[in-house]
C-alpha positions as a Markdown table, in Angstrom:
| # | Residue | x | y | z |
|---|---|---|---|---|
| 1 | Met | 57.6 | 255.2 | -74.7 |
| 2 | Arg | 54.6 | 252.7 | -73.7 |
| 3 | Leu | 55.6 | 250.4 | -76.3 |
| 4 | Arg | 59.3 | 250.1 | -75.0 |
| 5 | Gln | 57.7 | 249.8 | -71.3 |
| 6 | Gly | 55.8 | 247.1 | -72.6 |
| 7 | Trp | 58.6 | 245.1 | -74.1 |
| 8 | Leu | 60.7 | 245.9 | -70.9 |
| 9 | Leu | 57.4 | 244.2 | -69.0 |
| 10 | Ala | 57.6 | 241.5 | -71.1 |
| 11 | Gly | 61.2 | 240.5 | -70.8 |
| 12 | Ile | 61.0 | 240.8 | -67.1 |
| 13 | Cys | 58.4 | 238.2 | -67.2 |
| 14 | Ala | 60.0 | 235.8 | -69.5 |
| 15 | Leu | 63.1 | 236.3 | -66.9 |
| 16 | Ala | 61.0 | 235.5 | -64.0 |
| 17 | Leu | 59.4 | 232.8 | -65.8 |
| 18 | Ser | 62.9 | 231.2 | -67.3 |
| 19 | Ala | 64.2 | 231.6 | -63.3 |
| 20 | Gly | 61.0 | 229.8 | -62.2 |
| 21 | Thr | 61.6 | 226.9 | -64.8 |
| 22 | Ala | 65.4 | 226.4 | -63.3 |
| 23 | His | 63.9 | 226.3 | -60.1 |
| 24 | Ala | 61.9 | 223.7 | -61.0 |
| 25 | Ala | 64.4 | 220.9 | -62.2 |
| 26 | Thr | 63.8 | 217.6 | -60.6 |
| 27 | Glu | 66.2 | 217.5 | -57.7 |
| 28 | Ile | 67.5 | 213.6 | -56.4 |
| 29 | Arg | 68.7 | 213.7 | -52.9 |
| 30 | Val | 71.3 | 211.1 | -52.5 |
| 31 | Val | 73.0 | 210.6 | -48.8 |
| 32 | Val | 76.0 | 208.6 | -49.3 |
| 33 | Ala | 77.8 | 206.8 | -46.0 |
| 34 | His | 81.2 | 208.6 | -45.4 |
| 35 | Tyr | 84.0 | 205.9 | -45.9 |
| 36 | Ser | 87.0 | 208.4 | -46.6 |
| 37 | Asp | 87.3 | 212.3 | -47.7 |
| 38 | Ala | 87.2 | 210.6 | -51.2 |
| 39 | Thr | 83.5 | 209.4 | -50.9 |
| 40 | Ala | 81.5 | 213.0 | -51.5 |
| 41 | Pro | 84.1 | 213.9 | -54.4 |
| 42 | Ile | 83.0 | 210.3 | -56.2 |
| 43 | Phe | 79.3 | 210.6 | -56.0 |
| 44 | Glu | 79.7 | 214.4 | -56.9 |
| 45 | Gly | 81.6 | 213.5 | -60.0 |
| 46 | Met | 78.6 | 211.0 | -60.9 |
| 47 | Ala | 76.2 | 213.7 | -60.0 |
| 48 | Lys | 77.9 | 216.3 | -62.6 |
| 49 | Asp | 77.9 | 213.2 | -65.2 |
| 50 | Phe | 74.1 | 212.5 | -64.8 |
| 51 | Glu | 73.5 | 216.2 | -64.9 |
| 52 | His | 75.5 | 216.5 | -67.8 |
| 53 | Ala | 73.2 | 214.1 | -69.8 |
| 54 | His | 70.2 | 215.3 | -68.1 |
| 55 | Pro | 70.1 | 219.3 | -67.5 |
| 56 | Asp | 66.7 | 219.1 | -65.9 |
| 57 | Val | 67.7 | 216.9 | -63.0 |
| 58 | Lys | 69.9 | 218.3 | -60.1 |
| 59 | Ile | 71.5 | 215.7 | -58.3 |
| 60 | Arg | 71.9 | 216.7 | -54.4 |
| 61 | Val | 75.1 | 214.5 | -52.7 |
| 62 | Glu | 75.0 | 214.9 | -48.9 |
| 63 | Asp | 77.7 | 213.0 | -47.2 |
| 64 | Val | 77.1 | 211.7 | -43.3 |
| 65 | Ser | 79.2 | 209.7 | -41.2 |
| 66 | Trp | 78.3 | 206.0 | -40.3 |
| 67 | Asp | 78.2 | 206.8 | -36.8 |
| 68 | Asn | 75.3 | 209.6 | -37.4 |
| 69 | Leu | 73.6 | 207.8 | -40.5 |
| 70 | Gln | 71.2 | 205.4 | -39.1 |
| 71 | Gln | 69.7 | 208.1 | -36.7 |
| 72 | Arg | 69.8 | 210.7 | -39.5 |
| 73 | Leu | 67.8 | 208.0 | -41.7 |
| 74 | Thr | 65.5 | 207.3 | -38.9 |
| 75 | Thr | 64.5 | 211.2 | -38.6 |
| 76 | Asp | 64.3 | 212.3 | -42.3 |
| 77 | Ile | 61.8 | 209.1 | -42.3 |
| 78 | Ala | 59.9 | 209.7 | -39.3 |
| 79 | Gly | 59.4 | 213.3 | -40.4 |
| 80 | Gly | 57.8 | 212.3 | -44.1 |
| 81 | Thr | 61.5 | 213.7 | -45.7 |
| 82 | Pro | 63.4 | 210.7 | -46.7 |
| 83 | Pro | 66.1 | 210.8 | -49.3 |
| 84 | Asp | 65.2 | 209.6 | -52.6 |
| 85 | Leu | 68.4 | 207.3 | -52.3 |
| 86 | Ala | 70.8 | 206.7 | -49.6 |
| 87 | Ile | 74.0 | 204.0 | -48.8 |
| 88 | Val | 72.7 | 201.7 | -45.7 |
| 89 | Gly | 73.9 | 199.0 | -43.7 |
| 90 | Thr | 72.6 | 195.9 | -45.7 |
| 91 | Arg | 71.6 | 194.4 | -42.0 |
| 92 | Trp | 69.2 | 197.5 | -41.7 |
| 93 | Leu | 67.5 | 196.4 | -44.5 |
| 94 | Leu | 64.8 | 193.9 | -43.1 |
| 95 | Asp | 63.5 | 197.0 | -40.9 |
| 96 | Tyr | 63.2 | 198.9 | -43.9 |
| 97 | Ala | 61.2 | 196.3 | -45.8 |
| 98 | Ser | 58.9 | 195.4 | -42.6 |
| 99 | Gln | 58.1 | 199.2 | -42.2 |
| 100 | Asp | 57.5 | 199.5 | -45.9 |
| 101 | Val | 59.5 | 202.5 | -46.8 |
| 102 | Ala | 62.1 | 200.9 | -49.0 |
| 103 | Glu | 61.3 | 200.4 | -52.8 |
| 104 | Pro | 61.5 | 196.9 | -53.9 |
| 105 | Leu | 64.1 | 197.0 | -57.0 |
| 106 | Asp | 62.8 | 194.1 | -59.1 |
| 107 | Ser | 60.8 | 195.5 | -61.6 |
| 108 | Tyr | 63.4 | 198.0 | -62.3 |
| 109 | Met | 66.3 | 195.5 | -62.9 |
| 110 | Thr | 66.5 | 194.0 | -66.3 |
| 111 | Gln | 68.6 | 191.1 | -66.6 |
| 112 | Glu | 71.4 | 193.0 | -68.2 |
| 113 | Phe | 71.6 | 195.1 | -65.0 |
| 114 | Lys | 71.5 | 192.1 | -62.9 |
| 115 | Asp | 74.4 | 190.4 | -65.0 |
| 116 | Arg | 76.9 | 193.2 | -63.9 |
| 117 | Phe | 77.1 | 191.9 | -60.3 |
| 118 | Ile | 79.3 | 189.3 | -59.1 |
| 119 | Gly | 77.8 | 185.9 | -58.0 |
| 120 | Asp | 76.0 | 186.0 | -54.8 |
| 121 | Phe | 76.5 | 189.7 | -54.0 |
| 122 | Leu | 72.8 | 190.6 | -54.5 |
| 123 | Lys | 71.7 | 187.9 | -52.4 |
| 124 | Pro | 72.0 | 189.8 | -48.8 |
| 125 | Ser | 69.7 | 192.4 | -49.9 |
| 126 | Val | 66.8 | 190.0 | -51.2 |
| 127 | Ile | 63.9 | 189.8 | -48.5 |
| 128 | Asn | 61.1 | 187.4 | -48.9 |
| 129 | Gly | 61.5 | 187.0 | -52.8 |
| 130 | Lys | 62.4 | 190.9 | -53.3 |
| 131 | Thr | 65.3 | 193.1 | -53.7 |
| 132 | Tyr | 65.5 | 195.7 | -51.5 |
| 133 | Gly | 68.9 | 197.4 | -52.2 |
| 134 | Leu | 71.7 | 197.0 | -54.2 |
| 135 | Pro | 75.3 | 196.5 | -53.1 |
| 136 | Val | 77.5 | 199.3 | -52.8 |
| 137 | Ala | 80.4 | 198.0 | -51.1 |
| 138 | Ala | 81.6 | 194.8 | -49.9 |
| 139 | Ser | 84.6 | 193.9 | -47.5 |
| 140 | Val | 85.7 | 190.8 | -45.3 |
| 141 | Arg | 87.8 | 192.1 | -42.5 |
| 142 | Ser | 91.2 | 190.8 | -41.8 |
| 143 | Met | 94.2 | 191.6 | -39.1 |
| 144 | Phe | 96.4 | 194.7 | -40.5 |
| 145 | Tyr | 99.7 | 194.4 | -39.1 |
| 146 | Asn | 102.6 | 196.9 | -38.8 |
| 147 | Lys | 105.8 | 194.8 | -40.1 |
| 148 | Asp | 108.1 | 197.5 | -39.0 |
| 149 | Leu | 106.8 | 197.3 | -35.3 |
| 150 | Leu | 106.5 | 193.6 | -35.3 |
| 151 | Ala | 110.1 | 193.3 | -36.2 |
| 152 | Lys | 111.7 | 195.4 | -33.8 |
| 153 | Ala | 109.7 | 193.4 | -31.4 |
| 154 | Gly | 111.3 | 190.0 | -32.5 |
| 155 | Val | 108.0 | 188.8 | -34.2 |
| 156 | Asn | 108.4 | 186.6 | -37.1 |
| 157 | Gly | 105.3 | 187.4 | -39.1 |
| 158 | Pro | 101.6 | 188.1 | -38.0 |
| 159 | Pro | 100.4 | 185.7 | -35.5 |
| 160 | Ala | 98.3 | 182.8 | -36.6 |
| 161 | Thr | 96.5 | 182.0 | -33.1 |
| 162 | Trp | 95.3 | 183.9 | -30.6 |
| 163 | Asp | 97.8 | 182.4 | -28.3 |
| 164 | Asp | 100.3 | 183.7 | -30.8 |
| 165 | Phe | 98.4 | 186.9 | -30.6 |
| 166 | Leu | 98.9 | 187.6 | -27.2 |
| 167 | Ala | 102.7 | 186.5 | -27.1 |
| 168 | Ala | 103.2 | 189.0 | -30.2 |
| 169 | Ala | 101.6 | 192.0 | -28.2 |
| 170 | Lys | 103.5 | 191.2 | -24.8 |
| 171 | Ser | 106.8 | 191.5 | -27.2 |
| 172 | Val | 105.5 | 194.8 | -28.8 |
| 173 | Lys | 104.7 | 196.6 | -25.5 |
| 174 | Ala | 108.1 | 195.5 | -24.6 |
| 175 | Lys | 110.3 | 196.7 | -27.1 |
| 176 | Ser | 108.3 | 198.9 | -29.5 |
| 177 | Gly | 109.5 | 202.1 | -27.7 |
| 178 | Gly | 106.1 | 203.1 | -27.1 |
| 179 | Ala | 103.7 | 201.7 | -29.7 |
| 180 | Tyr | 100.4 | 200.0 | -28.8 |
| 181 | Ala | 100.5 | 196.3 | -29.4 |
| 182 | Phe | 96.8 | 196.3 | -30.3 |
| 183 | Gly | 94.1 | 198.9 | -31.6 |
| 184 | Leu | 90.9 | 197.9 | -29.6 |
| 185 | Gln | 87.5 | 199.5 | -30.4 |
| 186 | Gly | 85.4 | 200.3 | -27.5 |
| 187 | Lys | 83.0 | 202.9 | -28.9 |
| 188 | Glu | 80.2 | 203.5 | -31.5 |
| 189 | Leu | 79.1 | 201.4 | -34.5 |
| 190 | Glu | 80.8 | 198.2 | -34.7 |
| 191 | Thr | 82.0 | 197.8 | -31.2 |
| 192 | Asp | 80.1 | 194.5 | -31.2 |
| 193 | Val | 81.8 | 193.4 | -34.2 |
| 194 | Tyr | 85.1 | 194.0 | -32.9 |
| 195 | Trp | 84.6 | 191.6 | -30.2 |
| 196 | Tyr | 82.6 | 189.1 | -32.8 |
| 197 | Tyr | 85.9 | 188.0 | -34.3 |
| 198 | Ala | 87.3 | 186.7 | -31.3 |
| 199 | Leu | 83.8 | 184.9 | -30.5 |
| 200 | Trp | 83.4 | 183.4 | -34.0 |
| 201 | Thr | 86.9 | 181.8 | -34.0 |
| 202 | Met | 86.6 | 180.4 | -30.5 |
| 203 | Gly | 83.6 | 178.4 | -31.9 |
| 204 | Gly | 80.4 | 180.8 | -30.6 |
| 205 | Asn | 77.5 | 181.9 | -32.5 |
| 206 | Leu | 75.6 | 185.1 | -32.5 |
| 207 | Ile | 72.6 | 182.8 | -32.5 |
| 208 | Glu | 72.0 | 179.3 | -31.1 |
| 209 | Asn | 68.9 | 177.0 | -31.4 |
| 210 | Gly | 66.9 | 180.3 | -31.4 |
| 211 | Lys | 68.6 | 182.3 | -28.4 |
| 212 | Ser | 71.6 | 184.8 | -27.8 |
| 213 | Gly | 74.9 | 182.9 | -27.9 |
| 214 | Ile | 76.8 | 185.8 | -26.9 |
| 215 | Ala | 77.1 | 184.4 | -23.1 |
| 216 | Ser | 78.5 | 180.8 | -24.1 |
| 217 | Pro | 81.7 | 179.7 | -23.3 |
| 218 | Ala | 83.3 | 180.8 | -26.3 |
| 219 | Gly | 81.4 | 184.4 | -25.6 |
| 220 | Ile | 83.0 | 184.2 | -22.4 |
| 221 | Lys | 86.4 | 183.5 | -23.0 |
| 222 | Ala | 86.6 | 186.3 | -26.3 |
| 223 | Ala | 85.4 | 188.9 | -23.5 |
| 224 | Thr | 88.3 | 187.5 | -21.1 |
| 225 | Leu | 90.9 | 187.3 | -23.9 |
| 226 | Tyr | 89.8 | 191.4 | -24.8 |
| 227 | Lys | 89.8 | 192.6 | -20.9 |
| 228 | Glu | 93.3 | 190.7 | -20.4 |
| 229 | Leu | 94.7 | 192.4 | -23.4 |
| 230 | Ile | 93.3 | 195.6 | -21.8 |
| 231 | Asp | 94.7 | 194.9 | -18.5 |
| 232 | Glu | 98.1 | 194.2 | -19.1 |
| 233 | Gly | 98.5 | 197.4 | -21.1 |
| 234 | Leu | 98.6 | 195.7 | -24.5 |
| 235 | Thr | 95.9 | 198.0 | -26.2 |
| 236 | Gln | 95.9 | 201.9 | -26.5 |
| 237 | Pro | 94.5 | 203.6 | -22.9 |
| 238 | Glu | 90.9 | 203.6 | -22.6 |
| 239 | Pro | 89.5 | 202.0 | -25.4 |
| 240 | Thr | 86.1 | 202.8 | -24.7 |
| 241 | Gly | 86.7 | 206.1 | -25.9 |
| 242 | Ala | 88.0 | 204.8 | -29.1 |
| 243 | Asn | 85.6 | 204.6 | -32.0 |
| 244 | Arg | 86.3 | 202.7 | -35.3 |
| 245 | Gln | 88.2 | 206.0 | -36.8 |
| 246 | Asp | 90.2 | 206.3 | -33.8 |
| 247 | Val | 91.9 | 202.7 | -34.1 |
| 248 | Glu | 92.7 | 203.2 | -37.9 |
| 249 | Ser | 94.1 | 206.7 | -37.5 |
| 250 | Leu | 96.7 | 204.7 | -34.8 |
| 251 | Phe | 97.7 | 202.1 | -37.7 |
| 252 | Lys | 97.8 | 204.7 | -40.1 |
| 253 | Gln | 100.5 | 206.7 | -37.6 |
| 254 | Gly | 102.3 | 204.2 | -37.0 |
| 255 | Arg | 100.9 | 203.9 | -33.5 |
| 256 | Ala | 99.5 | 200.4 | -33.2 |
| 257 | Ala | 101.0 | 197.4 | -34.0 |
| 258 | Met | 97.9 | 195.6 | -35.0 |
| 259 | Ile | 94.1 | 196.0 | -35.9 |
| 260 | Phe | 90.9 | 194.6 | -37.3 |
| 261 | Thr | 89.4 | 196.1 | -39.8 |
| 262 | Gly | 88.3 | 196.5 | -43.9 |
| 263 | Pro | 89.5 | 196.4 | -47.1 |
| 264 | Tyr | 89.0 | 200.2 | -47.4 |
| 265 | Met | 91.8 | 200.5 | -45.1 |
| 266 | Arg | 94.4 | 200.3 | -48.2 |
| 267 | Gly | 92.9 | 203.2 | -50.0 |
| 268 | Gln | 93.1 | 205.2 | -46.8 |
| 269 | Ile | 96.8 | 204.3 | -46.2 |
| 270 | Ala | 97.8 | 204.6 | -49.9 |
| 271 | Lys | 96.7 | 208.3 | -49.5 |
| 272 | Glu | 97.3 | 209.2 | -46.0 |
| 273 | Ala | 100.2 | 207.2 | -44.9 |
| 274 | Pro | 102.2 | 205.8 | -48.2 |
| 275 | Thr | 105.3 | 205.0 | -46.7 |
| 276 | Leu | 103.6 | 202.5 | -43.9 |
| 277 | Asn | 105.1 | 199.4 | -44.4 |
| 278 | Tyr | 102.1 | 196.8 | -43.4 |
| 279 | Gly | 100.8 | 193.5 | -44.2 |
| 280 | Ile | 97.3 | 191.6 | -44.2 |
| 281 | Ala | 96.5 | 188.5 | -42.6 |
| 282 | Pro | 93.5 | 186.4 | -41.2 |
| 283 | Ile | 92.3 | 187.0 | -38.0 |
| 284 | Pro | 94.1 | 184.7 | -35.6 |
| 285 | Lys | 92.3 | 181.2 | -35.1 |
| 286 | Gly | 91.1 | 179.9 | -31.7 |
| 287 | Thr | 89.5 | 176.3 | -32.5 |
| 288 | Thr | 88.2 | 177.7 | -36.0 |
| 289 | Ala | 88.9 | 180.0 | -38.7 |
| 290 | Ala | 86.3 | 183.2 | -39.2 |
| 291 | Thr | 86.0 | 186.8 | -40.3 |
| 292 | Tyr | 83.2 | 189.0 | -40.6 |
| 293 | Gly | 81.6 | 189.5 | -44.0 |
| 294 | Val | 79.9 | 193.2 | -44.8 |
| 295 | Thr | 77.7 | 194.4 | -47.6 |
| 296 | Asp | 76.2 | 198.0 | -47.7 |
| 297 | Ser | 73.4 | 198.7 | -50.1 |
| 298 | Ile | 72.3 | 201.5 | -51.6 |
| 299 | Val | 68.1 | 201.9 | -51.3 |
| 300 | Leu | 65.4 | 203.6 | -53.1 |
| 301 | Phe | 63.0 | 205.1 | -50.6 |
| 302 | Lys | 59.4 | 204.6 | -51.4 |
| 303 | Asp | 58.3 | 208.2 | -50.5 |
| 304 | Ser | 60.6 | 209.6 | -53.4 |
| 305 | Ser | 58.9 | 211.4 | -55.7 |
| 306 | His | 61.2 | 210.7 | -58.7 |
| 307 | Lys | 61.6 | 207.0 | -58.4 |
| 308 | Asp | 62.1 | 206.7 | -62.2 |
| 309 | Val | 65.1 | 209.2 | -62.0 |
| 310 | Ala | 67.0 | 208.2 | -59.2 |
| 311 | Trp | 66.9 | 204.5 | -60.9 |
| 312 | Lys | 68.2 | 206.2 | -63.9 |
| 313 | Phe | 70.9 | 207.5 | -61.7 |
| 314 | Leu | 71.8 | 204.3 | -60.2 |
| 315 | Glu | 71.6 | 202.4 | -63.7 |
| 316 | Glu | 73.7 | 205.2 | -65.8 |
| 317 | Gln | 76.2 | 206.4 | -63.3 |
| 318 | Ala | 76.2 | 204.6 | -59.7 |
| 319 | Phe | 76.7 | 201.2 | -61.4 |
| 320 | Ser | 78.8 | 202.0 | -64.4 |
| 321 | Pro | 82.1 | 200.8 | -64.9 |
| 322 | Lys | 83.4 | 203.6 | -65.3 |
| 323 | Trp | 82.1 | 204.7 | -61.6 |
| 324 | Arg | 82.4 | 201.5 | -60.1 |
| 325 | Thr | 85.7 | 200.9 | -60.5 |
| 326 | Glu | 86.4 | 204.4 | -59.4 |
| 327 | Phe | 85.0 | 204.1 | -56.2 |
| 328 | Thr | 86.3 | 200.6 | -55.3 |
| 329 | Leu | 89.8 | 201.6 | -56.3 |
| 330 | Lys | 89.7 | 204.8 | -54.0 |
| 331 | Glu | 87.9 | 203.2 | -51.2 |
| 332 | Gly | 89.6 | 200.1 | -51.2 |
| 333 | Phe | 86.6 | 197.6 | -51.1 |
| 334 | Leu | 86.3 | 194.5 | -52.8 |
| 335 | Pro | 84.8 | 194.2 | -56.5 |
| 336 | Ile | 80.9 | 193.9 | -56.4 |
| 337 | Thr | 80.7 | 193.9 | -60.5 |
| 338 | Lys | 82.1 | 192.2 | -62.9 |
| 339 | Ala | 83.6 | 194.9 | -64.8 |
| 340 | Glu | 85.6 | 196.1 | -61.8 |
| 341 | Ala | 87.2 | 192.5 | -61.2 |
| 342 | Ala | 88.5 | 192.2 | -64.7 |
| 343 | Asp | 90.1 | 195.5 | -64.5 |
| 344 | Pro | 93.9 | 195.1 | -64.2 |
| 345 | Thr | 94.0 | 197.1 | -61.4 |
| 346 | Phe | 92.2 | 194.6 | -59.1 |
| 347 | Ala | 92.9 | 191.5 | -61.1 |
| 348 | Asn | 96.0 | 191.8 | -60.2 |
| 349 | Asp | 96.3 | 192.8 | -57.0 |
| 350 | Pro | 97.8 | 190.7 | -54.3 |
| 351 | Gly | 96.6 | 192.3 | -51.7 |
| 352 | Leu | 93.3 | 191.8 | -53.0 |
| 353 | Lys | 93.8 | 188.0 | -53.7 |
| 354 | Ala | 94.9 | 188.0 | -49.9 |
| 355 | Leu | 91.3 | 189.5 | -48.9 |
| 356 | Thr | 89.3 | 187.4 | -51.2 |
| 357 | Ala | 91.3 | 184.3 | -50.2 |
| 358 | Leu | 89.3 | 185.2 | -46.5 |
| 359 | Leu | 85.6 | 184.5 | -48.1 |
| 360 | Pro | 84.9 | 181.1 | -47.3 |
| 361 | Ser | 85.0 | 181.7 | -43.8 |
| 362 | Ala | 83.2 | 185.1 | -43.7 |
| 363 | Arg | 80.3 | 185.3 | -41.4 |
| 364 | Phe | 77.7 | 187.8 | -41.9 |
| 365 | Ala | 75.3 | 189.1 | -39.0 |
| 366 | Pro | 71.9 | 187.7 | -39.0 |
| 367 | Leu | 69.1 | 189.2 | -40.9 |
| 368 | Ile | 66.6 | 189.2 | -38.2 |
| 369 | Pro | 64.3 | 191.8 | -36.5 |
| 370 | Asn | 65.7 | 194.0 | -33.9 |
| 371 | Trp | 69.0 | 193.2 | -34.6 |
| 372 | Glu | 70.3 | 196.6 | -34.0 |
| 373 | Glu | 68.6 | 196.6 | -30.8 |
| 374 | Met | 70.6 | 193.1 | -30.4 |
| 375 | Ala | 74.1 | 194.7 | -31.1 |
| 376 | Asp | 73.4 | 198.0 | -28.7 |
| 377 | Ala | 72.8 | 195.2 | -26.1 |
| 378 | Thr | 76.0 | 193.4 | -26.7 |
| 379 | Met | 78.0 | 196.6 | -27.2 |
| 380 | Ala | 77.1 | 198.1 | -23.8 |
| 381 | Ala | 78.1 | 194.8 | -22.2 |
| 382 | Leu | 81.1 | 194.7 | -23.3 |
| 383 | Gln | 81.7 | 198.5 | -22.4 |
| 384 | Gln | 80.9 | 197.7 | -18.9 |
| 385 | Ile | 83.5 | 194.3 | -19.6 |
| 386 | Tyr | 86.1 | 196.9 | -20.7 |
| 387 | Leu | 85.8 | 199.5 | -17.9 |
| 388 | Gly | 85.8 | 196.7 | -15.1 |
| 389 | Asp | 82.2 | 197.5 | -14.1 |
| 390 | Ala | 80.9 | 194.1 | -14.6 |
| 391 | Lys | 82.9 | 190.5 | -15.1 |
| 392 | Pro | 82.2 | 188.9 | -18.6 |
| 393 | Glu | 80.1 | 186.1 | -17.7 |
| 394 | Asp | 77.8 | 188.7 | -15.8 |
| 395 | Ala | 77.6 | 191.3 | -18.3 |
| 396 | Leu | 77.0 | 189.2 | -21.3 |
| 397 | Lys | 74.4 | 187.0 | -19.5 |
| 398 | Ser | 72.2 | 190.1 | -19.1 |
| 399 | Ala | 72.7 | 191.3 | -22.5 |
| 400 | Ala | 71.5 | 187.8 | -23.4 |
| 401 | Asp | 68.6 | 187.7 | -21.5 |
| 402 | Lys | 67.9 | 190.9 | -23.4 |
| 403 | Ile | 68.6 | 189.7 | -26.5 |
| 404 | Asp | 66.4 | 186.8 | -26.1 |
| 405 | Gly | 63.5 | 189.0 | -25.8 |
| 406 | Leu | 64.1 | 190.8 | -28.5 |
| 407 | Ile | 64.3 | 187.6 | -30.8 |
| 408 | Lys | 61.1 | 187.2 | -32.2 |
| 409 | Pro | 59.6 | 183.4 | -32.7 |
């Protein structure tokens, strides 16, 4: 009897040891930015493939909205619990590098790995000669327009200039049967970017001679135009209550004739509004052609306890041809690797060609310290203007003064 009890006790101990070993598996925490409802399943698919090849590793994917992402990461970093990997706005990398929280990636990358990428897409993540991130998404912004609403308003094709845009918007208001002419963002992340389109195409710059350029004549003209659109009822009501997703939803619902957004919108429309009759065109011109170029990056945090494993996940799965193609196809971005670009799905896509044609006129947010605070100051000024609480010149001048104080010599 004692012998049997001894065997039983040994068995229990073995099971306990086995359970403890299972719980001791290496865990890699990956925070992904929510581009669409496809984002998390794509990364979970990568995780499943990696775990199959590496049974001693567990990949935990956390899907966080863009509006909450920066604060979430800031809180985690301050608390000493950053994820191993995270998708970030490339413009955040300068702060991460200066705070010494991002791991330089050059020692991990072979030449073969670097050669997977197209041209200059790695360059925005290079700071002082060190690579702090890998491009996970790339886009240029364009005007998406509802062909049926414009046709109903008697508008023959997308407006090419701001004068044409204003005339088209008035026609849509008069003849569309209740649809909004222009979906204008005025809340949360990239509210400032939605205004940069007009600023840049009217000849303005964000930084001029080491100082803010937002209160230039071009900036005042751009803000005045947007305020005119609001005052004449050519936008949806109360733009300061609409974030990027709200504006995009109006378009997908057929309730907005024109919006400015990125190529990922194509994938969303294909899934959520497959019968929507839409087109893609450049941002209307003022004195010049311009658009916003964006890359998002995936970063490896210096405090990760398993950097080599996290890197292996990037190398084997996140940047494999299979998953890069899957991500770009479902999210609707521009290809950032050669394998994606060679895929017939992308190589023969007329919509993609229309977007890549805009790359020569693309501008990027400046990679300078305190940029996010500068963008917040611009956003606050624009909200004042849109609400009618301040005149464009006064609000932009006040914001420019704040930005000048943030610019480091």
